Residue frames as qw, qx, qy, qz and C-alpha x, y, z in Angstrom:
[[0.078, 0.549, 0.091, 0.827, -17.27, 2.33, -34.36],
 [0.592, -0.682, -0.223, -0.368, -19.61, 2.12, -31.37],
 [0.845, -0.373, -0.184, 0.335, -16.91, 0.55, -29.21],
 [0.535, 0.215, -0.031, 0.817, -14.44, 3.24, -30.29],
 [0.211, -0.649, -0.145, -0.717, -16.92, 5.99, -29.46],
 [0.697, -0.679, -0.180, -0.144, -17.39, 4.55, -26.00],
 [0.810, -0.259, -0.091, 0.518, -13.60, 4.18, -25.36],
 [0.395, 0.609, 0.043, 0.686, -12.64, 7.59, -26.77],
 [0.331, -0.856, 0.080, -0.390, -13.52, 9.66, -23.52],
 [0.823, -0.540, 0.130, 0.122, -11.64, 7.24, -21.32],
 [0.799, 0.149, 0.111, 0.571, -8.59, 7.21, -23.71],
 [0.183, 0.784, 0.014, 0.593, -8.62, 11.03, -23.89],
 [0.531, -0.804, 0.123, -0.240, -8.53, 11.22, -20.08],
 [0.903, -0.262, 0.147, 0.308, -5.92, 8.57, -19.79],
 [0.685, 0.367, 0.087, 0.623, -3.67, 10.37, -22.33],
 [0.017, 0.833, 0.014, 0.554, -4.24, 13.91, -20.94],
 [0.485, -0.769, 0.213, -0.360, -3.78, 13.14, -17.31],
 [0.866, -0.372, 0.321, 0.096, -1.51, 10.12, -17.22],
 [0.843, 0.241, 0.263, 0.402, 0.39, 9.30, -20.45],
 [0.385, 0.804, 0.032, 0.452, 1.33, 12.78, -21.64],
 [0.349, -0.870, 0.259, -0.233, 2.48, 13.99, -18.27],
 [0.861, -0.341, 0.340, 0.163, 4.48, 10.81, -17.67],
 [0.763, 0.425, 0.198, 0.444, 6.15, 11.05, -21.11],
 [0.132, 0.894, -0.069, 0.423, 6.96, 14.69, -20.42],
 [0.576, -0.756, 0.301, -0.073, 8.46, 13.88, -17.08],
 [0.899, -0.083, 0.311, 0.298, 10.66, 11.28, -18.55],
 [0.571, 0.624, 0.147, 0.512, 11.85, 13.56, -21.31],
 [0.210, -0.921, 0.166, -0.283, 12.59, 16.33, -18.67],
 [0.786, -0.538, 0.288, 0.103, 14.65, 13.90, -16.75],
 [0.784, 0.076, 0.362, 0.499, 16.84, 13.24, -19.82],
 [0.348, 0.872, 0.185, 0.289, 16.82, 16.94, -20.88],
 [0.429, -0.848, 0.187, 0.249, 19.88, 17.94, -18.76],
 [0.150, 0.789, -0.562, -0.197, 23.51, 18.16, -19.90],
 [0.312, -0.348, 0.884, 0.011, 23.98, 14.51, -19.28],
 [0.550, 0.101, -0.566, -0.606, 21.02, 13.33, -21.42],
 [0.860, -0.233, -0.331, -0.309, 19.64, 9.83, -20.83],
 [0.631, 0.130, -0.628, 0.437, 22.65, 8.95, -18.73],
 [0.224, -0.466, 0.290, -0.805, 21.16, 11.19, -16.05],
 [0.858, -0.290, -0.147, -0.397, 19.00, 8.28, -14.95],
 [0.893, -0.038, -0.351, 0.281, 22.14, 6.41, -14.04],
 [0.409, 0.341, -0.326, 0.781, 24.31, 9.23, -12.77],
 [0.446, -0.618, -0.046, -0.646, 21.58, 10.56, -10.49],
 [0.883, -0.455, -0.100, -0.057, 22.17, 7.59, -8.23],
 [0.732, 0.215, -0.287, 0.579, 25.86, 8.12, -8.32],
 [0.092, -0.669, 0.192, -0.712, 25.31, 11.18, -6.24],
 [0.285, -0.033, -0.842, 0.457, 25.92, 10.09, -2.59],
 [0.293, 0.065, 0.403, -0.864, 23.08, 12.27, -1.33],
 [0.676, 0.099, -0.276, -0.677, 20.60, 10.83, -3.72],
 [0.604, 0.061, -0.795, -0.007, 21.74, 7.25, -3.13],
 [0.087, -0.004, -0.746, 0.661, 21.48, 7.81, 0.68],
 [0.477, 0.059, 0.143, -0.865, 17.97, 9.25, 0.24],
 [0.731, 0.078, -0.486, -0.472, 16.90, 6.27, -1.74],
 [0.474, 0.071, -0.838, 0.263, 18.31, 3.78, 0.67],
 [0.095, 0.037, 0.577, -0.810, 16.71, 5.59, 3.65],
 [0.579, 0.097, -0.107, -0.802, 13.38, 5.64, 1.86],
 [0.685, 0.066, -0.691, -0.221, 13.47, 2.04, 1.03],
 [0.326, -0.029, -0.824, 0.463, 14.44, 1.01, 4.64],
 [0.263, 0.048, 0.388, -0.882, 11.82, 3.32, 6.14],
 [0.665, 0.083, -0.260, -0.695, 9.06, 1.99, 3.81],
 [0.620, 0.061, -0.782, -0.027, 9.99, -1.62, 4.41],
 [0.142, -0.007, -0.736, 0.662, 10.00, -1.05, 8.22],
 [0.413, 0.049, 0.177, -0.892, 6.69, 0.69, 8.07],
 [0.681, 0.101, -0.511, -0.515, 5.22, -2.06, 6.01],
 [0.517, 0.028, -0.834, 0.189, 6.33, -4.85, 8.32],
 [0.003, 0.089, 0.664, -0.743, 5.15, -3.18, 11.53],
 [0.511, 0.120, 0.041, -0.850, 1.84, -2.14, 10.06],
 [0.661, 0.049, -0.659, -0.357, 1.18, -5.64, 8.73],
 [0.385, -0.067, -0.837, 0.384, 1.96, -7.19, 12.11],
 [0.176, 0.117, 0.444, -0.871, -0.19, -4.63, 14.06],
 [0.532, 0.158, -0.201, -0.807, -3.05, -4.76, 11.58],
 [0.581, -0.002, -0.785, -0.217, -3.26, -8.53, 11.32],
 [0.216, -0.164, -0.822, 0.500, -3.45, -9.03, 15.08],
 [0.234, 0.240, 0.354, -0.873, -5.98, -6.18, 15.51],
 [0.535, 0.139, -0.408, -0.727, -8.02, -7.13, 12.45],
 [0.488, -0.053, -0.868, -0.070, -8.40, -10.76, 13.45],
 [0.111, -0.202, -0.714, 0.661, -9.29, -9.73, 16.93],
 [0.343, 0.245, 0.136, -0.896, -12.03, -7.32, 15.77],
 [0.563, 0.075, -0.598, -0.565, -13.45, -9.88, 13.34],
 [0.490, -0.091, -0.863, 0.085, -13.49, -12.75, 15.80],
 [0.247, -0.349, -0.666, 0.612, -14.80, -10.75, 18.87],
 [0.157, -0.642, -0.337, -0.670, -17.87, -8.59, 19.40],
 [0.388, -0.357, -0.534, 0.661, -18.09, -6.33, 22.41],
 [0.002, 0.923, 0.341, -0.179, -19.82, -3.06, 23.54],
 [0.053, -0.899, 0.173, 0.399, -18.26, -0.30, 21.52],
 [0.683, -0.021, 0.583, 0.439, -16.87, -2.56, 18.80],
 [0.447, 0.730, 0.402, 0.327, -18.30, -0.33, 15.97],
 [0.100, -0.993, 0.067, 0.020, -16.94, 2.79, 17.65],
 [0.600, -0.528, 0.483, 0.356, -13.44, 1.23, 17.99],
 [0.653, 0.263, 0.543, 0.458, -13.36, 0.25, 14.33],
 [0.240, 0.914, 0.263, 0.197, -14.47, 3.73, 13.36],
 [0.296, -0.914, 0.229, 0.158, -11.71, 5.29, 15.48],
 [0.687, -0.259, 0.529, 0.425, -9.09, 3.00, 13.99],
 [0.511, 0.499, 0.496, 0.495, -10.05, 4.20, 10.44],
 [0.059, -0.934, -0.227, 0.270, -10.14, 7.89, 11.63],
 [0.386, -0.555, 0.373, 0.635, -6.61, 8.70, 10.32],
 [0.457, 0.368, 0.635, 0.502, -7.89, 8.28, 6.84],
 [0.087, 0.920, 0.376, 0.071, -9.55, 11.69, 7.16],
 [0.313, -0.851, 0.133, 0.400, -6.23, 13.45, 7.95],
 [0.605, 0.756, -0.209, 0.137, -3.81, 14.83, 5.34],
 [0.811, 0.085, -0.313, 0.487, -0.10, 14.19, 5.87],
 [0.114, 0.547, -0.225, 0.798, 0.51, 17.69, 7.21],
 [0.620, -0.547, 0.076, -0.557, -1.95, 17.15, 10.06],
 [0.961, -0.159, -0.204, 0.095, -0.44, 13.77, 10.85],
 [0.601, 0.319, -0.295, 0.671, 2.98, 15.38, 11.02],
 [0.193, -0.586, 0.206, -0.760, 1.60, 18.09, 13.38],
 [0.852, -0.430, -0.073, -0.288, 0.14, 15.33, 15.60],
 [0.882, -0.002, -0.260, 0.393, 3.57, 13.68, 15.79],
 [0.279, 0.457, -0.305, 0.787, 5.18, 16.95, 16.84],
 [0.525, -0.559, 0.105, -0.633, 2.49, 17.37, 19.54],
 [0.956, -0.269, -0.100, -0.063, 3.44, 13.81, 20.75],
 [0.860, -0.166, 0.055, 0.480, 7.22, 13.73, 20.34],
 [0.365, 0.745, -0.015, 0.558, 8.24, 17.29, 19.57],
 [0.312, 0.297, -0.455, 0.780, 10.11, 19.76, 21.72],
 [0.372, -0.190, 0.359, -0.834, 6.86, 20.59, 23.61],
 [0.642, -0.057, -0.662, -0.383, 5.37, 17.09, 23.17],
 [0.792, -0.459, 0.029, -0.401, 3.74, 14.82, 25.56],
 [0.947, 0.006, -0.237, 0.216, 6.38, 12.22, 25.52],
 [0.428, 0.449, -0.354, 0.700, 9.19, 14.69, 26.24],
 [0.380, -0.598, 0.189, -0.680, 7.18, 16.21, 29.13],
 [0.918, -0.330, -0.100, -0.197, 6.63, 12.82, 30.68],
 [0.872, 0.101, -0.232, 0.418, 10.25, 11.61, 30.40],
 [0.226, 0.528, -0.291, 0.765, 11.48, 14.95, 31.81],
 [0.592, -0.573, 0.140, -0.549, 9.12, 14.64, 34.78],
 [0.978, -0.191, -0.090, -0.001, 10.52, 11.21, 35.37],
 [0.459, -0.765, 0.390, 0.231, 14.02, 12.55, 35.54],
 [0.769, 0.109, 0.503, 0.379, 15.19, 10.91, 32.27],
 [0.142, -0.363, 0.318, 0.864, 15.50, 14.19, 30.37],
 [0.571, 0.535, 0.160, -0.602, 13.28, 15.42, 27.58],
 [0.504, 0.047, 0.789, 0.349, 12.92, 12.79, 24.76],
 [0.413, 0.695, 0.000, -0.588, 12.43, 14.45, 21.41],
 [0.423, -0.116, 0.791, 0.427, 12.27, 12.42, 18.21],
 [0.522, 0.667, 0.440, -0.299, 9.56, 13.93, 16.12],
 [0.323, 0.858, -0.241, -0.317, 12.10, 15.63, 13.70],
 [0.203, -0.463, 0.835, 0.216, 14.00, 12.42, 12.97],
 [0.404, 0.106, -0.799, -0.433, 13.40, 9.28, 11.06],
 [0.088, -0.235, -0.911, 0.326, 11.71, 7.74, 14.14],
 [0.249, 0.402, 0.377, -0.797, 9.13, 10.43, 14.07],
 [0.473, 0.313, -0.470, -0.676, 8.48, 9.99, 10.37],
 [0.241, 0.016, -0.969, -0.046, 8.23, 6.23, 11.07],
 [0.095, 0.304, 0.746, -0.585, 5.63, 6.84, 13.68],
 [0.409, 0.435, 0.055, -0.800, 3.56, 9.12, 11.47],
 [0.400, 0.260, -0.729, -0.491, 3.72, 6.62, 8.55],
 [0.132, -0.128, -0.970, 0.156, 2.60, 3.74, 10.69],
 [0.217, 0.357, 0.521, -0.744, -0.27, 5.86, 12.03],
 [0.529, 0.445, -0.068, -0.720, -1.74, 6.62, 8.68],
 [0.345, 0.264, -0.838, -0.329, -0.90, 3.10, 7.19],
 [0.148, 0.019, 0.918, -0.368, -2.70, 1.05, 9.79],
 [0.539, 0.373, 0.391, -0.646, -6.25, 1.98, 8.80],
 [0.552, 0.491, -0.459, -0.494, -5.63, 1.13, 5.18],
 [0.325, 0.272, -0.906, -0.023, -4.28, -2.27, 6.04],
 [0.246, 0.059, 0.798, -0.546, -6.63, -3.12, 8.90],
 [0.639, 0.361, 0.128, -0.667, -9.68, -2.70, 6.69],
 [0.585, 0.424, -0.619, -0.307, -8.21, -5.09, 4.10],
 [0.134, 0.196, -0.933, 0.270, -7.34, -7.64, 6.72],
 [0.431, 0.162, 0.624, -0.631, -10.81, -7.50, 8.39],
 [0.690, 0.379, -0.158, -0.596, -12.51, -7.88, 4.95],
 [0.574, 0.324, -0.736, -0.153, -10.47, -10.93, 4.14],
 [0.001, 0.146, -0.893, 0.427, -10.72, -12.46, 7.61],
 [0.623, 0.163, 0.345, -0.682, -14.56, -12.24, 7.50],
 [0.779, 0.342, -0.331, -0.408, -14.39, -14.64, 4.43],
 [0.122, 0.406, -0.900, 0.096, -12.28, -17.31, 6.14],
 [0.767, -0.206, -0.492, -0.356, -13.87, -20.66, 6.59],
 [0.471, -0.588, 0.493, -0.435, -13.97, -21.50, 10.37],
 [0.983, -0.052, 0.078, -0.159, -14.24, -25.21, 9.50],
 [0.701, 0.523, -0.380, 0.301, -10.61, -25.23, 8.40],
 [0.098, -0.596, 0.542, -0.585, -9.48, -23.98, 11.84],
 [0.804, -0.261, 0.301, -0.441, -11.77, -26.58, 13.56],
 [0.965, 0.217, -0.146, 0.018, -10.39, -29.37, 11.43],
 [0.428, 0.576, -0.509, 0.475, -6.73, -28.31, 12.35],
 [0.338, -0.490, 0.548, -0.588, -7.53, -28.26, 16.06],
 [0.927, -0.094, 0.132, -0.339, -9.34, -31.54, 15.88],
 [0.893, 0.303, -0.270, 0.196, -6.09, -33.04, 14.49],
 [0.757, -0.465, -0.166, 0.428, -4.13, -31.73, 17.48],
 [0.431, 0.534, 0.054, 0.725, -2.84, -28.42, 16.15],
 [0.322, -0.468, -0.404, 0.717, -1.93, -25.77, 18.74],
 [0.158, 0.898, 0.292, -0.290, -3.22, -22.25, 18.49],
 [0.094, -0.707, 0.425, 0.557, 0.14, -21.05, 16.96],
 [0.340, -0.064, 0.842, 0.415, 0.05, -23.83, 14.45],
 [0.316, 0.692, 0.648, -0.039, -3.47, -22.91, 13.45],
 [0.064, 0.902, -0.005, -0.428, -2.34, -19.37, 12.92],
 [0.191, -0.583, 0.624, 0.484, 0.82, -20.29, 10.98],
 [0.243, -0.022, 0.909, 0.338, -0.63, -23.12, 8.88],
 [0.178, 0.617, 0.761, 0.096, -4.29, -22.07, 8.28],
 [0.004, -0.885, -0.305, 0.352, -4.94, -18.36, 9.00],
 [0.144, -0.715, 0.318, 0.606, -1.88, -16.70, 7.65],
 [0.258, -0.014, 0.774, 0.578, -1.80, -18.69, 4.31],
 [0.174, 0.685, 0.702, 0.092, -5.49, -17.91, 3.83],
 [0.079, -0.918, -0.159, 0.354, -4.77, -14.30, 4.46],
 [0.591, -0.220, 0.379, 0.678, -1.67, -14.27, 2.27],
 [0.320, 0.526, 0.463, 0.638, -3.23, -12.56, -0.85],
 [0.195, -0.934, -0.253, -0.158, -4.78, -9.74, 1.31],
 [0.591, -0.689, 0.093, 0.408, -1.56, -9.30, 3.27],
 [0.562, 0.008, 0.396, 0.727, 0.65, -9.11, 0.18],
 [0.190, 0.671, 0.459, 0.550, -1.68, -6.65, -1.52],
 [0.344, -0.923, -0.167, -0.035, -2.12, -4.44, 1.55],
 [0.664, -0.507, 0.178, 0.519, 1.57, -4.60, 2.26],
 [0.472, 0.255, 0.397, 0.745, 2.45, -3.44, -1.34],
 [0.007, -0.843, -0.318, -0.434, 0.04, -0.52, -1.07],
 [0.562, -0.804, -0.064, 0.183, 1.47, 0.35, 2.28],
 [0.681, -0.216, 0.270, 0.645, 5.04, 0.20, 0.91],
 [0.347, 0.498, 0.414, 0.678, 4.13, 2.36, -2.17],
 [0.187, -0.909, -0.272, -0.255, 2.34, 4.93, -0.04],
 [0.610, -0.697, 0.064, 0.371, 5.30, 5.23, 2.33],
 [0.636, 0.040, 0.327, 0.698, 7.72, 5.57, -0.55],
 [0.236, 0.491, 0.378, 0.748, 5.84, 8.58, -2.05],
 [0.311, -0.834, -0.444, 0.100, 4.26, 10.28, 1.03],
 [0.407, 0.475, -0.033, 0.780, 5.19, 13.91, 1.21],
 [0.322, -0.786, -0.168, -0.499, 2.98, 15.89, 3.61],
 [0.793, -0.603, -0.076, 0.053, 4.16, 14.29, 6.76],
 [0.762, -0.013, 0.036, 0.647, 7.84, 14.36, 5.72],
 [0.229, 0.614, 0.100, 0.749, 7.55, 18.02, 4.73],
 [0.464, -0.796, -0.095, -0.377, 6.11, 18.89, 8.19],
 [0.802, -0.562, 0.142, 0.145, 8.95, 16.98, 10.06],
 [0.804, 0.516, -0.027, 0.294, 11.72, 17.74, 7.62],
 [0.284, -0.913, 0.294, 0.018, 14.31, 19.20, 10.00],
 [0.176, -0.584, 0.781, 0.137, 16.74, 16.26, 9.70],
 [0.785, 0.184, 0.577, -0.129, 14.93, 13.76, 7.49],
 [0.090, 0.493, -0.652, -0.569, 16.50, 12.60, 4.21],
 [0.595, 0.266, 0.757, -0.048, 13.86, 10.70, 2.17],
 [0.381, 0.170, 0.628, 0.657, 13.30, 10.68, -1.59],
 [0.082, 0.823, 0.518, 0.217, 10.16, 12.90, -1.77],
 [0.283, -0.894, -0.041, 0.344, 12.02, 15.58, 0.19],
 [0.502, -0.285, 0.490, 0.653, 15.09, 15.25, -2.09],
 [0.296, 0.499, 0.623, 0.525, 12.92, 15.74, -5.12],
 [0.099, -0.943, -0.318, 0.021, 11.29, 18.77, -3.52],
 [0.415, -0.734, 0.180, 0.507, 14.70, 20.25, -2.63],
 [0.456, -0.036, 0.565, 0.687, 16.15, 19.63, -6.12],
 [0.184, 0.652, 0.629, 0.381, 13.03, 21.22, -7.76],
 [0.151, -0.934, -0.298, -0.125, 12.50, 24.28, -5.58],
 [0.429, -0.841, 0.158, 0.290, 15.78, 25.15, -3.83],
 [0.515, -0.345, 0.550, 0.560, 18.42, 23.88, -6.34],
 [0.506, 0.650, -0.042, -0.565, 16.34, 24.51, -9.45],
 [0.052, -0.332, 0.896, 0.289, 17.64, 21.19, -10.79],
 [0.749, 0.198, 0.101, -0.624, 14.52, 20.22, -12.70],
 [0.662, 0.381, -0.620, -0.180, 16.18, 17.42, -14.60],
 [0.215, 0.206, -0.885, 0.359, 17.41, 15.69, -11.50],
 [0.443, 0.052, 0.507, -0.738, 14.04, 16.15, -9.85],
 [0.756, 0.290, -0.237, -0.536, 12.38, 14.58, -12.86],
 [0.562, 0.332, -0.757, -0.012, 14.78, 11.73, -12.94],
 [0.063, -0.096, 0.834, -0.540, 14.35, 10.94, -9.20],
 [0.618, 0.142, 0.274, -0.723, 10.53, 11.20, -9.68],
 [0.774, 0.285, -0.454, -0.336, 10.64, 8.56, -12.53],
 [0.350, 0.280, -0.854, 0.263, 12.86, 6.37, -10.31],
 [0.270, -0.051, 0.665, -0.694, 10.42, 6.62, -7.51],
 [0.749, 0.225, 0.003, -0.624, 7.54, 5.78, -9.74],
 [0.643, 0.335, -0.666, -0.176, 9.32, 2.79, -11.15],
 [0.097, 0.206, -0.863, 0.452, 10.04, 1.41, -7.65],
 [0.473, 0.103, 0.542, -0.687, 6.48, 1.68, -6.47],
 [0.716, 0.344, -0.299, -0.529, 5.19, 0.36, -9.74],
 [0.483, 0.293, -0.824, 0.033, 7.43, -2.69, -9.45],
 [0.115, -0.092, 0.823, -0.549, 6.33, -3.35, -5.92],
 [0.631, 0.222, 0.272, -0.692, 2.67, -3.17, -6.87],
 [0.694, 0.383, -0.487, -0.366, 3.29, -5.41, -9.97],
 [0.285, 0.264, -0.899, 0.201, 5.11, -8.04, -7.98],
 [0.352, 0.036, 0.657, -0.666, 2.36, -8.02, -5.33],
 [0.722, 0.287, 0.007, -0.630, -0.25, -8.59, -8.00],
 [0.651, 0.366, -0.640, -0.179, 1.64, -11.49, -9.50],
 [0.216, 0.184, -0.888, 0.362, 2.42, -13.17, -6.11],
 [0.388, -0.041, 0.522, -0.758, -0.74, -12.53, -4.20],
 [0.093, -0.223, -0.931, -0.275, -3.15, -14.27, -6.55],
 [0.441, -0.292, -0.078, -0.845, -6.89, -14.09, -5.60],
 [0.637, -0.224, -0.735, -0.057, -7.39, -17.29, -3.57],
 [0.227, -0.365, 0.531, -0.730, -8.86, -16.81, -0.14],
 [0.215, -0.182, -0.957, 0.064, -10.36, -19.64, 1.92],
 [0.383, -0.231, -0.011, -0.894, -13.90, -18.42, 2.04],
 [0.431, 0.048, 0.736, -0.521, -16.81, -19.72, 4.01],
 [0.055, 0.162, 0.900, 0.401, -19.00, -22.19, 2.18]]
C-alpha cells in the first residue's frame, strides 16, 4: 500500500500527460472515413510520402555532419587547454538558449535575400546566393542547433577515456589515424550512437526553424501543420503524427540497444 501510494502521483501524471493524449491521438488518426487503414493509406499520398522521405534524408544528413563536426571539436577541446577555452565551450553551447524560430531568423540573416552570404557573393560578381528558404537552409539551421547537444556528450565521454590505451597502441607502432579508428572511436561508440539518435529524433520533429523558413520546404512537421490548420484534415494530421512518433521512438530504442554502456574509462 505504501508503494502504491508513492507511485500514484507519478502514475497519474504519466496517464494524464502522456498515455491518455497518445491514445486519443491514435484514435483520432483512425477516426476518419478510412478507419484504421488510414495509417497505411496516408503514406500512399505522394505528398506525404515525399515529405517523409525528405525528412528522413534531412535528419540522417544532419546527424552525420553533426557527429563528424562534434567529434573532432569535442576531442580537440578535451585534449587541449588554451586561453579562452572556457569561453569557447560556452559559445559552442550558446545555441541551446535559442528557440527554433530564432535560429530560422539567423539563417535568414545569413543566407536570405538580404543575407550576408548573398551580399558577399554579389560583391564578388557571382550573383546573389540565397538558400535560406530551401532544404539547404533548413539543414544549416538544424546542424547549428544540434552541434551543442552532441558536442557536450562527446566531451563528457572523451574525458573518461583511458589515455593508457592510446599510449599502448602507439607503442605498438599504430599511426595517429589507427589510434583514432581502433581506440578512440570504439571507446566513444556508445556516446556517439546515443547522441546521434537524439540528434536524429530532434531533427525529425523540429518545427520552429522549419516554420520560419517554410517557403519551399516539405518536411513532415510542416505537412502535419498544413493538414491540421489549412486543410482541416485532423485524421491525417493525427496519423502522420503517430508515424513521426513511431519513427523517432524506434531510432531511440535501437540506439539504446546498440550503444550499451561501456566506455573505456580512466583507471
